[in-house]
C-alpha positions as CSV (number, residue, x, y, z in Angstrom):
1,M,-9.5,-4.6,50.3
2,V,-8.1,-4.4,46.8
3,L,-5.2,-2.0,46.6
4,I,-4.4,-0.2,43.4
5,N,-1.2,1.0,41.9
6,D,-1.2,4.5,43.4
7,N,0.9,5.8,40.6
8,Y,-2.1,5.7,38.3
9,T,-3.7,8.5,40.4
10,K,-0.9,10.8,39.3
11,L,-1.9,10.6,35.6
12,A,-4.0,13.1,33.8
13,E,-7.7,12.2,33.9
14,S,-7.6,11.0,30.3
15,Y,-5.1,10.3,27.5
16,L,-4.5,13.3,25.2
17,F,-5.9,11.8,22.1
18,S,-9.0,10.5,23.9
19,T,-9.7,14.1,25.0
20,V,-9.3,15.3,21.5
21,A,-11.6,12.6,20.2
22,K,-14.2,13.4,22.9
23,K,-14.2,17.1,22.0
24,R,-14.5,16.4,18.3
25,E,-17.4,14.1,18.8
26,E,-19.2,16.5,21.1
27,Y,-18.9,19.2,18.5
28,R,-20.0,16.8,15.7
29,A,-23.1,15.8,17.7
30,A,-24.0,19.5,18.2
31,H,-23.3,20.4,14.6
32,P,-24.2,17.4,12.5
33,Q,-23.9,19.4,9.2
34,A,-20.3,20.4,9.8
35,E,-17.7,18.9,7.5
36,I,-14.9,18.2,10.0
37,I,-11.4,17.5,8.7
38,N,-9.3,15.5,11.2
39,M,-5.7,16.5,11.2
40,G,-5.2,15.5,14.8
41,I,-4.4,11.9,15.6
42,G,-1.7,10.4,13.5
43,D,-3.8,7.7,11.8
44,V,-3.3,7.0,8.1
45,T,-5.8,7.1,5.3
46,Q,-4.2,5.3,2.4
47,P,-5.0,1.6,2.2
48,L,-2.5,-1.3,2.5
49,C,-0.5,-1.7,-0.7
50,P,-1.4,-4.5,-3.2
51,A,1.7,-6.5,-2.4
52,V,0.7,-6.6,1.3
53,I,-2.9,-7.6,0.4
54,A,-1.8,-10.4,-1.9
55,A,0.6,-11.8,0.8
56,M,-2.1,-11.6,3.4
57,Q,-4.6,-13.3,1.1
58,Q,-2.2,-16.1,0.4
59,A,-1.6,-16.4,4.2
60,V,-5.3,-16.7,4.8
61,T,-5.5,-19.5,2.2
62,E,-2.6,-21.3,3.9
63,M,-4.5,-21.0,7.2
64,G,-7.4,-22.8,5.6
65,E,-5.4,-26.0,4.8
66,A,-4.1,-28.5,7.4
67,A,-0.8,-28.9,5.7
68,T,0.0,-25.1,5.7
69,F,-1.9,-24.1,8.8
70,H,0.1,-22.0,11.4
71,G,-0.8,-22.1,15.1
72,Y,1.3,-20.5,17.8
73,G,4.3,-19.0,16.2
74,P,7.6,-17.8,17.8
75,E,6.9,-15.0,20.2
76,Q,9.9,-13.1,18.8
77,G,8.5,-13.2,15.3
78,Y,8.9,-15.5,12.2
79,D,12.4,-15.7,10.7
80,F,11.1,-14.7,7.2
81,L,10.1,-11.2,8.6
82,K,13.1,-10.7,10.9
83,D,15.5,-11.7,8.1
84,A,13.8,-9.2,5.7
85,I,14.1,-6.4,8.4
86,L,17.7,-7.3,9.1
87,Q,18.7,-7.2,5.4
88,H,16.8,-4.1,4.3
89,D,16.8,-1.9,7.3
90,Y,20.2,-2.6,8.8
91,L,22.7,-4.7,6.8
92,S,22.1,-2.6,3.7
93,R,23.0,0.5,5.7
94,G,26.2,-1.1,7.0
95,V,24.8,-1.8,10.5
96,N,25.8,-5.3,11.8
97,L,23.0,-6.9,13.8
98,T,21.7,-10.4,14.0
99,A,18.1,-11.7,13.6
100,D,17.9,-12.7,17.3
101,E,18.3,-9.0,18.2
102,I,15.0,-8.2,16.5
103,F,11.6,-8.7,18.2
104,I,8.3,-8.5,16.2
105,S,5.4,-6.9,18.1
106,D,2.0,-5.4,17.7
107,G,3.1,-1.8,17.8
108,S,5.8,0.7,18.9
109,K,3.3,2.2,21.3
110,S,3.2,-1.1,23.1
111,D,7.0,-1.6,22.9
112,T,7.9,1.9,24.2
113,G,5.5,1.4,27.1
114,N,6.3,-2.2,27.8
115,I,10.1,-1.9,27.8
116,G,9.9,-0.5,31.3
117,D,8.9,-4.0,32.5
118,I,12.6,-5.0,32.4
119,L,14.0,-1.7,33.9
120,G,14.2,-0.9,37.6
121,Q,11.9,1.6,39.3
122,A,14.9,3.5,40.8
123,N,16.2,4.6,37.4
124,I,16.2,8.3,36.7
125,V,14.4,8.9,33.3
126,A,15.1,11.9,31.0
127,I,12.4,12.7,28.5
128,P,12.3,15.6,26.0
129,D,9.5,18.2,26.3
130,P,7.3,18.4,24.3
131,V,7.0,14.6,23.8
132,Y,4.8,11.7,22.8
133,P,2.7,11.2,26.0
134,V,3.3,7.4,26.3
135,Y,6.9,8.0,27.4
136,V,5.9,10.1,30.3
137,D,2.7,8.3,31.3
138,T,4.2,4.8,31.4
139,N,7.0,6.0,33.7
140,I,4.6,7.7,36.0
141,M,2.7,4.4,36.1
142,A,6.0,2.7,37.1
143,G,6.8,5.3,39.8
144,R,10.1,6.4,38.3
145,T,11.7,9.8,38.7
146,I,11.3,11.8,35.5
147,K,13.4,14.8,34.5
148,M,12.2,16.7,31.5
149,L,14.6,18.1,28.8
150,P,13.0,21.4,27.6
151,T,13.2,22.0,23.9
152,G,12.0,25.1,22.0
153,E,12.6,27.3,19.0
154,E,16.1,28.2,20.2
155,N,17.3,24.6,19.8
156,G,15.0,23.6,16.9
157,F,13.0,21.5,19.3
158,C,15.9,19.0,19.5
159,A,16.8,17.7,22.9
160,L,20.5,18.1,23.9
161,P,22.4,16.0,26.4
162,P,21.8,17.5,29.9
163,D,24.4,18.4,32.5
164,F,22.8,15.9,35.0
165,H,22.9,12.1,35.2
166,A,20.1,10.1,33.7
167,D,19.9,6.3,33.6
168,I,17.3,6.2,30.8
169,V,16.7,8.7,28.0
170,Y,13.8,8.7,25.5
171,L,14.5,10.1,22.0
172,C,12.2,10.2,19.0
173,S,13.5,11.1,15.6
174,P,11.8,12.2,13.3
175,N,10.1,13.6,16.3
176,N,6.5,13.2,17.4
177,P,5.0,15.8,17.8
178,T,7.4,18.5,16.5
179,G,8.7,16.9,13.3
180,S,12.3,17.8,14.2
181,V,15.0,15.4,13.2
182,L,18.3,14.7,15.1
183,N,21.3,15.0,12.8
184,R,24.4,12.8,13.0
185,E,26.3,15.2,15.2
186,Q,23.4,15.5,17.7
187,L,22.9,11.7,17.8
188,T,26.6,11.2,18.3
189,A,26.5,13.5,21.3
190,W,23.7,11.4,22.8
191,V,25.6,8.2,22.2
192,E,28.7,9.7,23.8
193,Y,26.5,10.8,26.8
194,A,25.0,7.4,27.2
195,L,28.4,5.7,27.1
196,R,29.8,8.2,29.6
197,E,26.9,8.0,32.0
198,N,26.3,4.3,31.6
199,A,22.8,5.2,30.4
200,L,20.3,3.5,28.1
201,L,18.9,5.3,25.1
202,L,15.3,4.3,24.0
203,F,15.2,5.5,20.4
204,D,11.8,5.7,18.7
205,A,12.3,5.6,14.9
206,A,8.7,5.0,14.0
207,Y,8.9,7.7,11.3
208,K,12.3,7.0,9.8
209,A,10.8,6.2,6.4
210,F,9.9,9.9,5.9
211,I,13.5,11.0,6.0
212,T,14.7,12.1,2.5
213,D,17.9,13.9,3.5
214,D,20.7,11.3,3.1
215,S,22.8,13.1,5.7
216,L,20.3,12.2,8.4
217,P,20.6,8.8,10.2
218,Q,17.7,6.5,9.7
219,T,18.8,4.3,12.6
220,I,20.7,5.2,15.7
221,Y,23.0,2.2,15.0
222,E,24.6,4.3,12.3
223,I,26.4,6.0,15.2
224,P,29.4,4.1,16.5
225,G,28.8,2.8,20.0
226,A,25.0,2.9,19.8
227,E,25.0,-0.9,19.7
228,K,26.2,-0.8,23.3
229,C,23.7,1.7,24.7
230,A,20.5,1.9,22.6
231,I,17.3,0.1,22.0
232,E,15.5,1.1,18.8
233,F,11.7,0.9,18.1
234,C,10.3,0.8,14.6
235,S,6.8,0.5,13.2
236,F,4.9,-0.4,10.0
237,S,1.9,1.7,11.1
238,K,2.8,5.0,9.4
239,T,5.2,3.7,6.8
240,A,2.9,1.0,5.4
241,G,-0.6,1.7,6.7
242,F,-0.6,-0.9,9.5
243,T,-2.3,1.2,12.1
244,G,-5.3,-1.1,12.0
245,T,-3.3,-4.2,11.2
246,R,-0.7,-3.8,14.0
247,C,2.9,-4.8,13.4
248,A,6.2,-3.3,14.6
249,F,9.6,-4.4,15.9
250,A,12.1,-3.5,18.5
251,V,15.9,-4.0,18.2
252,V,17.7,-5.0,21.4
253,P,21.4,-5.6,20.7
254,K,23.1,-8.2,22.8
255,G,25.8,-5.7,23.8
256,V,23.3,-3.5,25.6
257,M,23.6,-4.3,29.3
258,G,21.7,-3.5,32.5
259,H,22.8,-4.1,36.0
260,T,21.5,-5.7,39.2
261,A,21.5,-3.8,42.5
262,D,24.7,-5.6,43.2
263,G,26.4,-4.3,40.1
264,E,26.2,-7.6,38.1
265,S,25.8,-7.0,34.3
266,V,22.7,-8.5,32.7
267,S,21.8,-8.7,29.0
268,L,18.8,-6.6,28.2
269,N,18.3,-8.7,25.1
270,A,17.9,-11.8,27.3
271,L,15.5,-9.9,29.7
272,W,13.4,-8.6,26.9
273,N,13.2,-12.1,25.3
274,R,12.1,-13.5,28.7
275,R,9.4,-10.8,29.0
276,H,8.3,-11.2,25.4
277,T,7.9,-14.9,25.7
278,T,5.9,-14.6,29.0
279,K,3.6,-11.6,28.3
280,F,3.2,-11.7,24.5
281,N,2.0,-14.6,22.3
282,G,3.3,-13.3,19.0
283,T,2.0,-11.1,16.1
284,P,-0.4,-13.1,13.8
285,Y,1.2,-15.1,11.0
286,I,-1.1,-13.4,8.4
287,V,0.0,-10.0,9.6
288,Q,3.7,-10.9,9.5
289,K,3.4,-12.3,6.0
290,G,1.9,-8.9,5.0
291,A,4.7,-7.0,6.7
292,A,7.4,-9.1,5.0
293,A,5.8,-8.3,1.6
294,I,6.7,-4.7,2.2
295,Y,10.3,-5.6,1.5
296,S,9.7,-7.2,-1.8
297,E,10.6,-5.2,-4.9
298,E,7.0,-4.4,-5.7
299,G,6.2,-3.8,-2.1
300,Q,9.0,-1.2,-1.8
301,K,7.8,0.7,-4.8
302,Q,4.2,0.7,-3.6
303,V,5.0,1.7,0.0
304,Q,7.2,4.5,-1.3
305,A,4.3,5.7,-3.5
306,T,2.1,5.9,-0.4
307,I,4.7,7.7,1.7
308,N,5.2,10.2,-1.1
309,I,1.5,11.1,-0.8
310,Y,1.9,12.0,2.9
311,R,5.2,13.8,2.2
312,E,3.4,16.0,-0.4
313,N,0.6,16.6,2.1
314,A,3.2,17.7,4.6
315,K,4.7,20.1,2.1
316,I,1.3,21.6,1.2
317,I,0.6,22.2,4.9
318,K,4.0,23.7,5.7
319,D,4.1,25.9,2.6
320,T,0.6,27.2,3.3
321,L,1.3,28.0,7.0
322,S,4.6,29.7,6.0
323,E,2.9,31.8,3.4
324,L,0.4,32.9,6.1
325,G,3.2,33.9,8.5
326,F,3.0,31.1,11.0
327,F,6.1,29.9,12.7
328,C,6.3,26.2,11.9
329,I,8.8,23.3,11.7
330,G,8.6,19.7,10.6
331,G,6.9,18.8,7.3
332,E,10.3,17.9,5.8
333,N,11.6,14.4,6.7
334,S,8.5,14.1,8.9
335,P,4.8,13.7,8.5
336,Y,4.1,16.2,11.3
337,V,4.0,20.0,11.1
338,W,4.5,21.9,14.4
339,L,3.2,25.5,14.4
340,K,2.9,28.3,16.8
341,A,-0.6,29.5,17.6
342,P,-1.1,33.1,16.5
343,N,-1.3,36.1,18.8
344,G,-0.1,34.3,21.8
345,M,-3.1,32.0,22.0
346,A,-3.1,29.0,24.3
347,S,-3.0,25.6,22.6
348,W,-6.5,24.5,23.6
349,D,-7.9,27.9,22.7
350,F,-6.4,27.5,19.2
351,F,-7.9,24.0,19.1
352,D,-11.4,25.4,19.8
353,L,-10.9,28.2,17.2
354,L,-10.0,25.7,14.5
355,L,-12.8,23.3,15.4
356,T,-15.5,25.9,15.6
357,E,-14.5,28.4,12.9
358,L,-12.7,26.1,10.4
359,N,-14.1,22.7,11.3
360,I,-10.5,21.4,11.5
361,V,-9.2,19.1,14.3
362,G,-5.6,19.2,15.3
363,T,-3.7,18.4,18.5
364,P,-2.9,21.0,21.1
365,G,0.8,21.3,21.8
366,S,0.3,21.6,25.6
367,G,-0.9,18.0,25.5
368,F,2.6,17.0,24.8
369,G,4.2,18.8,27.7
370,Q,4.7,22.3,29.2
371,M,7.0,23.4,26.4
372,G,4.3,22.6,23.9
373,E,2.0,25.3,25.3
374,G,1.2,27.9,22.6
375,Y,2.0,25.4,19.8
376,F,-0.1,23.0,17.8
377,R,0.4,19.8,15.7
378,L,-1.1,19.0,12.4
379,T,-0.6,15.7,10.6
380,A,-0.1,14.9,6.9
381,F,-1.9,11.5,7.1
382,G,-5.2,12.7,5.7
383,S,-6.3,12.4,2.1
384,R,-4.9,14.8,-0.5
385,E,-8.4,16.2,-1.0
386,N,-8.9,17.0,2.7
387,T,-5.4,18.3,3.1
388,V,-5.9,20.8,0.3
389,K,-9.4,21.7,1.6
390,A,-8.1,22.3,5.1
391,M,-5.4,24.6,3.8
392,E,-7.9,26.5,1.8
393,R,-9.8,27.1,5.0
394,F,-6.6,28.3,6.7
395,R,-6.1,30.8,3.8
396,N,-9.6,32.1,3.9
397,Y,-9.6,32.6,7.7
398,F,-6.0,33.7,8.4
399,G,-5.2,35.3,5.1
400,K,-7.7,38.1,5.6
């Protein structure tokens, strides 16, 4: 008899975005003439920038010649990409890290889920609500005790350190789904909590490139002491259009320690390296060459131009919703706009209304946790044309 991991039976029947996609496709099949605008899943629409394409094309040429062919690369990532990340994302901001604290991967979704491999089952995990479902689901799979940190309008949907002990805390800033951003004071409080409780902060910074307010930290390591208690996850998916190309990185400082059951200190950097070299064979050379091109002078200009398109989309969405009287946050320093469904509607009811009446797909807030009920997420990653068209539909329907 084959035994399963019983924890999987505790999960919802399907992943949130799979459910959204299923409902969208069912409606499309029944209404083939409908022009559906997808503002649900956070996939991008702008193509890879020219500098990235040129670097990838050159890498393809190299792979076609015996003298420049690359087979298995270092599982942790090539030095040319890690050094570029180190210089541009950290040293330039006064953060002292080393290249061997950076691990290249195929996505932050993978990293935030896989990090649990090196963490014990007995850990108590604190997770904000509402939240990106992967944080919760992967810890349910592992059988860990989860304590939710409720957020809402009263605290700007920013999780605050709790009055109970947690061993592991997930934070996401700019936040998915709410678009809220933790300021320096709030992040400092979390670092102080982690140091006091001997806890680990898992900090998802996948959307940091959307921050325009210079007073807001773009990395948790801008906070003194974070190098002793935090692992950071970053991605090229939303910042440079790598959703279909897959490249990201995790930062695991050598000063971040875990402990055995006997109380012996163990480097999480060493454990993650061991896990990485065993379960991951490295991000493709061609993809890493493309990612490194983002940090070139031309690449930086081109990527910023793309990000600015999404920033303007977010502004269009938020301005329109605000004009129509919706409560909403995000849209500034974030590609997500988090709105309150009108007239006390439930999240999935609002989803159905938008789909059937406006032919717009978004993401129900209840799919992100109990505190998301009655709220809804729209993304700014669509085309400018579709973003404007969607907001025109909002005005025509809700502006009556």
